[in-house]
C-alpha positions in Angstrom: -37.7 115.5 -49.7 -39.9 116.6 -46.3 -43.4 117.2 -47.0 -43.6 120.2 -45.0 -47.7 122.2 -44.7 -46.4 124.8 -47.5 -45.7 122.3 -49.6 -48.3 120.1 -49.2 -50.1 123.7 -49.5 -48.6 124.2 -53.3 -49.3 120.8 -54.1 -52.6 120.9 -54.1 -53.6 124.2 -54.9 -50.9 125.0 -58.0 -49.1 121.9 -58.8 -51.5 119.4 -59.4 -54.3 121.3 -61.2 -51.6 123.5 -62.9 -50.0 119.9 -64.1 -50.8 121.1 -67.6 -48.2 123.5 -67.7 -45.5 120.9 -67.0 -46.9 118.6 -70.2 -46.4 121.6 -72.0 -43.3 122.7 -71.4 -42.1 118.8 -71.7 -44.1 118.3 -74.6 -42.3 121.6 -76.4 -39.3 120.8 -75.2 -39.3 117.5 -77.3 -40.0 119.5 -80.1 -37.2 121.3 -79.4 -34.8 118.0 -79.7 -35.7 118.2 -83.5 -37.1 121.4 -85.1 -35.5 125.6 -84.3 -37.4 127.4 -81.9 -37.4 130.0 -84.6 -40.4 128.2 -85.7 -42.2 128.4 -83.2 -40.9 131.7 -81.6 -42.5 134.5 -82.9 -46.5 131.5 -82.7 -47.8 133.1 -79.7 -48.2 136.8 -81.3 -50.8 134.9 -83.2 -52.9 133.4 -80.1 -53.0 129.9 -81.8 -55.9 128.2 -81.6 -55.3 124.4 -80.3 -56.1 123.2 -83.8 -53.3 125.6 -85.1 -50.4 124.9 -82.4 -51.0 121.1 -83.1 -50.4 121.1 -86.9 -47.3 124.0 -85.7 -46.1 121.2 -83.7 -46.9 117.9 -85.9 -48.8 115.8 -83.8 -50.4 113.1 -85.6 -52.7 110.8 -84.6 -51.7 111.4 -81.2 -54.6 111.6 -79.2 -52.5 112.0 -75.5 -50.5 115.0 -77.0 -53.8 116.0 -78.9 -55.4 116.2 -75.5 -52.5 118.1 -73.4 -52.4 121.0 -76.1 -56.3 121.1 -76.7 -56.6 121.3 -72.7 -54.1 123.9 -72.7 -55.3 126.5 -75.1 -59.3 126.0 -74.6 -59.6 125.8 -71.0 -56.6 127.0 -69.3 -54.9 129.5 -72.1 -59.0 131.4 -73.3 -59.9 131.2 -69.5 -57.2 134.7 -68.9 -58.1 138.1 -70.1 -56.9 141.5 -70.8 -54.4 143.1 -68.1 -54.5 146.8 -68.3 -51.0 148.3 -68.7 -49.9 151.5 -67.9 -47.3 154.0 -69.4 -43.8 152.6 -68.4 -42.8 155.0 -66.2 -46.0 155.4 -63.8 -44.4 153.4 -61.2 -47.1 153.4 -58.5 -50.0 152.7 -60.5 -51.0 149.1 -60.8 -53.8 147.2 -61.9 -56.3 146.8 -59.1 -57.8 143.0 -58.6 -57.8 140.2 -56.7 -54.6 138.6 -58.5 -52.4 136.8 -56.1 -50.3 133.8 -56.2 -53.6 131.5 -55.8 -55.9 133.2 -58.2 -57.2 130.3 -60.2 -57.6 132.3 -63.8 -54.1 132.8 -63.7 -52.0 130.1 -61.9 -50.7 128.0 -64.6 -49.0 131.6 -65.5 -47.4 132.3 -62.4 -46.9 128.3 -62.1 -44.9 128.9 -65.4 -43.1 131.9 -64.4 -42.2 129.8 -61.4 -40.4 127.1 -62.9 -38.7 129.5 -65.9 -37.7 131.6 -62.7 -36.2 128.2 -61.1 -34.4 127.0 -64.3 -31.9 130.0 -64.1 -31.9 129.9 -60.1 -30.4 126.9 -60.6 -28.1 128.2 -62.4 -27.2 130.6 -60.7 -27.3 128.6 -57.5 -24.5 126.2 -59.0 -22.2 129.3 -60.1 -22.9 131.5 -56.4 -21.6 128.5 -54.7 -18.6 127.9 -57.4 -17.5 132.0 -56.9 -17.8 131.4 -53.2 -15.2 128.6 -53.0 -13.2 130.9 -54.6 -13.7 129.2 -58.4 -13.2 125.6 -56.8 -15.5 122.8 -57.5 -16.4 120.3 -54.4 -16.3 116.7 -56.9 -15.8 113.5 -56.1 -13.2 111.3 -57.1 -14.6 109.5 -60.1 -14.6 112.7 -61.5 -10.7 113.9 -61.7 -10.4 112.2 -64.7 -12.3 114.7 -66.8 -10.1 117.4 -66.7 -10.7 120.0 -68.2 -14.8 118.6 -68.2 -15.2 119.0 -64.9 -16.4 122.4 -64.5 -19.4 121.5 -67.6 -20.0 117.8 -66.2 -20.1 119.0 -62.6 -22.3 122.0 -64.1 -25.1 119.9 -65.7 -25.6 117.2 -63.2 -26.5 119.6 -60.8 -29.1 120.9 -62.9 -30.3 118.0 -64.1 -30.5 116.7 -60.4 -32.5 119.7 -59.2 -34.4 120.2 -62.1 -35.5 115.9 -61.2 -36.1 117.4 -57.7 -38.3 119.9 -58.1 -40.3 117.9 -60.9 -41.1 115.2 -58.4 -41.5 117.4 -55.3 -44.6 119.1 -57.9 -45.8 115.7 -59.2 -48.4 114.3 -57.0 -46.5 110.9 -55.0 -49.8 109.2 -54.9 -49.0 105.5 -54.9 -51.5 103.0 -55.9 -51.0 99.2 -55.6 -49.9 96.9 -58.0 -53.3 94.9 -58.2 -54.9 98.4 -59.2 -52.2 100.2 -61.6 -52.2 96.7 -63.8 -55.6 97.3 -64.1 -55.9 100.8 -65.6 -55.5 101.7 -69.1 -52.2 104.2 -69.5 -51.6 104.0 -73.5 -54.4 107.4 -73.8 -53.1 109.4 -71.0 -49.6 110.7 -70.1 -48.4 109.8 -66.5 -45.9 111.7 -64.0 -43.3 109.0 -65.1 -43.8 109.8 -68.8 -43.4 114.2 -68.0 -39.9 113.1 -66.3 -38.6 111.6 -68.4 -39.4 114.1 -71.2 -38.1 116.8 -69.8 -34.8 115.3 -68.4 -34.6 112.0 -70.6 -30.7 113.1 -71.4 -28.3 112.3 -68.4 -25.2 111.1 -70.2 -24.1 114.2 -72.9 -21.0 116.1 -74.0 -20.6 119.3 -73.3 -22.0 121.0 -76.0 -25.1 119.0 -76.0 -25.5 119.7 -72.2 -25.5 123.4 -72.9 -27.6 122.7 -75.9 -30.3 120.6 -73.8 -30.9 123.1 -70.8 -31.3 125.6 -73.5 -34.4 123.7 -74.6 -35.8 123.6 -71.6 -35.1 127.7 -71.3 -37.3 128.0 -74.7 -39.6 125.8 -73.5 -40.9 127.9 -71.1 -40.5 131.0 -72.4 -42.6 129.5 -75.3 -45.4 128.5 -72.6 -44.8 131.7 -70.6 -45.5 134.0 -73.9 -48.4 131.9 -75.1 -50.4 133.1 -71.9 -49.7 136.4 -72.1 -50.5 137.3 -75.2 -54.1 135.9 -74.4 -53.3 139.0 -72.5 -52.3 141.0 -74.8 -48.3 141.2 -73.4 -46.3 140.6 -75.9 -42.8 141.9 -74.7 -43.7 140.5 -70.6 -39.9 140.6 -69.7 -38.6 144.0 -70.3 -38.6 146.0 -67.5 -40.0 149.3 -67.0 -35.9 150.7 -65.6 -34.1 149.2 -68.9 -36.4 149.7 -71.5 -33.7 149.0 -74.0 -32.9 145.3 -72.8 -34.8 142.5 -74.2 -34.9 140.3 -71.7 -36.1 137.4 -73.3 -33.7 138.1 -76.3 -30.7 137.3 -73.2 -32.3 134.9 -72.1 -32.0 132.7 -75.4 -29.0 134.4 -76.8 -25.4 132.8 -77.5 -23.3 135.4 -75.6 -24.9 134.0 -72.4 -24.9 130.9 -71.1 -23.9 129.1 -74.6 -21.2 131.4 -74.3 -20.4 132.4 -71.3 -21.1 129.1 -69.3 -18.2 127.0 -71.9 -16.0 130.3 -71.3 -15.7 129.6 -67.3 -15.3 126.0 -68.1 -12.0 126.9 -69.6 -10.6 129.4 -67.9 -11.3 127.1 -65.0 -9.4 124.5 -66.3 -6.1 126.3 -68.0 -5.9 128.1 -64.7 -6.4 131.8 -66.6 -8.0 133.6 -63.2 -8.0 137.1 -64.9 -10.1 135.9 -67.8 -12.4 133.8 -65.0 -12.8 137.1 -63.3 -14.1 139.2 -66.8 -16.2 136.1 -67.9 -17.9 136.2 -64.5 -18.6 139.1 -64.4 -20.1 139.8 -67.7 -22.4 136.4 -66.3 -23.5 138.3 -63.3 -24.7 141.1 -65.5 -26.8 139.5 -67.8 -28.1 137.1 -65.2 -29.1 139.7 -62.9 -31.0 141.0 -65.8 -32.6 138.3 -66.8 -34.2 137.5 -63.3 -34.8 141.1 -63.0 -37.4 140.5 -66.0 -38.6 137.6 -64.9 -39.1 139.4 -61.7 -40.9 142.5 -64.3 -43.5 139.7 -66.3 -44.8 138.1 -62.4 -45.2 141.8 -61.5 -47.5 142.4 -64.3 -48.9 139.0 -64.4 -49.8 139.9 -60.6 -50.9 143.6 -61.5 -48.1 144.9 -59.5 -49.1 142.7 -56.1 -46.2 140.2 -56.7 -42.7 141.7 -56.2 -40.0 139.2 -55.5 -36.5 139.4 -54.3 -34.0 138.7 -56.9 -33.6 135.1 -55.1 -36.9 134.6 -54.7 -39.5 132.1 -56.1 -43.4 132.2 -55.8 -44.0 128.7 -54.9 -42.1 126.6 -52.7 -39.5 124.8 -54.0 -37.9 122.0 -51.5 -34.4 121.7 -50.3 -33.6 122.1 -53.5 -30.8 124.5 -53.0 -29.2 123.3 -50.0 -28.4 120.6 -51.7 
């Protein structure tokens, strides 16, 4: 992946300083491998201490994991200050101040929102290309034998590979000599490889668990974002002004969205039921549009109205992952 000046700028200004966001995301994703999201869903509203979060995540005598939570809560989250929230129909009134994408106190929140939006954009990118090709997949010959599983296999592989590419972009690529590496004691730290493995270790899954894995990833990002928003006294950051009656956060994790619609689209594609495929795709596009609007609104809130993104735009550089 080529390293442009803008990528290097984001690497040094955002990705390296805010590595704790990726650590918390990975840790939360692993927690969701064994426990239901409902166990932690409402936890951000209580603005938990690091001790409470360690207890809730069932961390016992594991110093590296304890350190992740302590640094995230006691250093990063504690810096966030409450923000002014005007009435939702006052579109022209924004909180003033220097709150752009590189403001140090909110840098980690912007990165967490960036990661959340990116996960949905990876899905959208795959689905957009699928539609552009008139509901056809570009797959290699070795996948032709998959039959009805072709769509979900391609969908998951695309998400998996682009997610890894983004993580490798965001994590420092500095290399040390083999001699120095052997001298270092990494038993009490979380390495870049640990983070990548924690987030992307499940490559070979069946259709049902592929969707579950992606949902765990999305829920982990939502949780990290909400812990930070709660510190700023914002408990519903994803409810847009225009769609105040739609709870976008619930839509993101709803069974009616990705867990139901993606497999339904896959089945319609396999059985060549084009009319029903069109119906499913329209429902998917409606919900994806609302989700991205909701995330953009949360970014707008976090920046005091200073960051207004297009539907497919990201806060930070994503390299060339959408060109592959």
